[in-house]
N, C-alpha and C positions, 0 to 999 in steps of 0.2 A: 207509368202508363196512365194517361188521363182517362177517367171514366165519364160516363154521361152525368152521374151524380156530381162529380167534381166540376163539370162544366156548368151545371145548373146552380151549384153553390156559388161559383164565381159570378154568374149573372146576378144572382140574388144579392151578393155582397156589393157588386157594382151599383145596383139599384139603391141599396141602403146608403151607400156612399154618396150617390147623386142626391138623394133626398136630404141627407145631412148637410151637404153643401148648399142645397136649395134653402134649407131652413136657416142656415147661417146668413145667406144673402138676404133672405126675407127679414131676418132680425136687423141686419144692417140698414135695409131700406126703411123699416119701421122707425128705427132710431133716428134716421135722417129726417123723416117726415115729422117726427115729434120735435126734433131740434128746430125745424123750420116753422113749426107751429101749424102745419097743415092738418095734423090730426092730434087728438088728445092722447095722453098716456093710457087712459082707459081703452080707447079705440085701438091703440097699438097692442095692448095686452090681448084684446079680443081677436085681432088679426093673427097674432102669434099663436094663440090658443087654437084658432080654427086651422091654421096651416099645420100645426103639430098634430091635431086630430086627423086631418086628411093624410098627412105623411104616414102616421101610424096605421091608418086604415089601408092605405096603399101598400105599405110594407107587409101587413098581415095578408092582404089579398095576393100579393106577389109571392109571399112565402108559401101560401096554400097552393097556388098554381105551380110553383116549383116542386113542391112535395108531390102533387098529383102527377106532374110530368115525370118525376123520378120514379114514382110507383108504377106508372104506365110503362116506362122504359124497362124497369126491372121485370115486369110481367111479360113484355114482349121478348126480352132476353131469355126468360124461362121457356116461353113458347118456342122460340127459335132453337134453343138448346135441346128441347124435347124432340122437335122435328128432326134436327140433325142426328140425334140419337136413334130415332126410328129409321132414318135413311141409312145410317151405318149398319143397323141390324139387318135391314132389308138387303143391303149390298153384301153383307156377310152371308146371309142365307142364299142369295143368288150365286155367290162364288162357290158355296158348298154344293149347291145343285149342279152347277156347271162341272165341278170336279167329279162328282158322282157320275154325271152323264159321260164325261170323258173316259172314266174308268170302265164304265159299261160298254162304251163303244170300242175301247181297246180290247176288252175281253171278247166281244163279238168278232172283231177283226182277227184276233188270234185264233179263235175257233174256226173261222172261215179259212184262214191260212193253213191250219192243221188239216182240215178236210181236203183242201186243194192238194196238199202234199201227199195225203193218203191216196187220193184219186190218181195223182200223177205216178205214184209208186206202183199202184195196181196196174195202170196202163203200161208202165215200163216193164213190169213182170210179164204181162200178156204179150207185149211186143217182143220181149226177149224170148219167151217161149215160142212165139210164132217164128221168130228168126231162127231159133235153134232147130225147129221142125223143118223149116225150109232148107236150112243148111244140111241137116241130116239127109233129107231127100236128094239134095244136090250131090252130096258125097256118095250116096248109094248109087245114084245114076252114073256118076263118074266111075265108080268101082265096077258097076255092071257093064259099062261100055268097054272096060279093059278085060272082062271075063270071056272065056270061051263059051260056046253054047251049052256044053255039059255043066260047066260051073254055074251058069245062069239057071239051069233047071234045078240043080241042087239048092241053089240060093233061094229060088222061088218057093220050093217045098219047105225049106226052113222058115222063111218069112210067113208062109201060110200057117205053119204050126204055131209060131209066136203070136200071130194075130188071133188065132182061135183061142189060145190060152189067155190072152189079154181080154178078149170079149167075154170069156167065161168068168174072169175075175171081176169084171165090171157088173155082170149080171148078179153076182152074189151080193 
């Protein structure tokens, strides 16, 4: 995997290579000019020296710029890594909060369902008791319809006795 530092190193080395090639070409040109007599050997040495100084200064400047760029890239990478770490932590905290909220909601819904079941059971017991009372009265009416008048009178007396006893038990 190629890193930013590797890329900057490659650019720097390419620059150094280009300068070396340029220095070689300059040397050849100076030698040709000396051979033709257009410049003196002393002028050729000065030109070569000046080109070498400029190439070294340029190489040093490029090296410093490459190092500064690498340092900045490393700093930016650290900042991004820290930011991503913070985001991962935040995402984890949010997931935990959502899970806790879901558990709380499930508990509330369970409690509501249990209350609804208890209410329905209570209503079913009341409905059953009402139905049983209605059925009891219907059966008594059917039985009374089949009784003779004397049996009805005896039955009514017995029912009054039971009702009085039940009323006395409730009063206590």
